[in-house]
C-alpha positions, 0 to 999 in steps of 0.5 A: 130233654125227655120229662124223666131223663137227666140232661145228656147235653149237660154231661157233654158240656162237663166233658168239654170243660174237663177237656179244657182243664186238660189243655193249656188253652182251655185253662187260660179261658176257664179252669174247671178241675171238678168237671171230669169227676162230675161227668159220666163214667164213659166220658171219664174213660174216654178223656183219662185215656190218652189214646181215646182222648186223642181220637176223640178230641183231635179226630172225631170231634176236632170240628167241635173245639170252637164249641168247646171254646164257646162252653168255656167262654160263656162260664168265664163271661158269667162269673166275671159278671157275677164278680163285678156285680157284688150281689150276694144271691147267685142263682144258676139257672139250668145249672146242669153239672156246673161246679161253682160251689166246689170249684170256688168255695171261698167265693161260694161261702159269701154267696147264697147259691141256688141251683134251679134245674130239672128234678131228674138232672138234680138227682143224678148230680147229687148222687155223683157228688155224694159218690165223689166226696164233694162235700157241701151243697148249694141250695137245690130248687127243682124246676122243669121249665117247660111245665113250671114257672122259674118264679114259682120254683124259687118262691118255694125255696129260701131265695129272697125276692127283695134282694137283688140277685145275679142270674146265670142261664147258660147252655139251656135256651137252645133246647127250649122253644122260644115261648118257654124262653120268653116265659122264663125271662119274664118269670125271672124278672117277677123275683128279681129285685131292682138291681138284679142282673142276668147273663144267658147265652142263646142260639141265633137263627140260620140266617144270622150264621156266617157261611163259614159256620154253617157246617159247625151249626149243622154238626151241633144240631146233629149231635144234640139230636142224637143226644136226645135234646134237639136244638129248637131255639133260634132267636134274633137279638131285636126280638130279645130286646123286645122281650126285655123291655116288656118284662122289665129288663134292660139290655146292658150288652149282647155280644157274639162272644166275650173278648177273651184274648184272641179267642175266636168263637163261631157266631152260632150263639150269642151272650146277653147281659140284662139288668132289672130295671127300677120298678 
């Protein structure tokens, strides 16, 4: 993304979550009733108008529905792991237009929630929250992952490095150079106390994508490039296993997709779950 521009792909992801909230199959995976309010006016117009929504979802973007399912599944997966962890600090890395703080207020009340993201995206999001009367806030922590260490950013905040934390890093690594992803994983390990957990998703190289999913991967790449945030990732699971070992994480699982009913997810991204090893 551009240095001073908020994330266009974050808006698109919120629009896909809003679409999910409007459909029975989407709600069965992950229900985000605030996504529509948080995304842009143009996306809201398209999704609230039945004719435009049908044209957009059933016509132009029908091929993208597996990606929409993936966006819903990654949020479902991360929050299921968060709930199972019973940890009290929750860091949403590259939070975008995530609505956890408003969607799950009773849960958020018992957590210390930190949203770590690009300052331009946070400025846009805070303005939308204020305009749409989304009351109460997480703790905002500004960070440009290409230019600053996530560890340094968290140390500026009220985050407690002596207490285990749960980190969710969704929909971000795809747009970072592998070197930036590696550095961020190491930086999170710096401030993660033993027992901390991390869930993130990542793109795989073309050689690891099934031939049947190649058109979807190509279309997704073209769309994100059009939004000004081209896909520049592409990581092998074995590479990430090496990075985990060198930075002090232990791999708990690495999946093509979390098992959610009979939902079929395309093999263009994977879901990783790591735990901070004892030091």
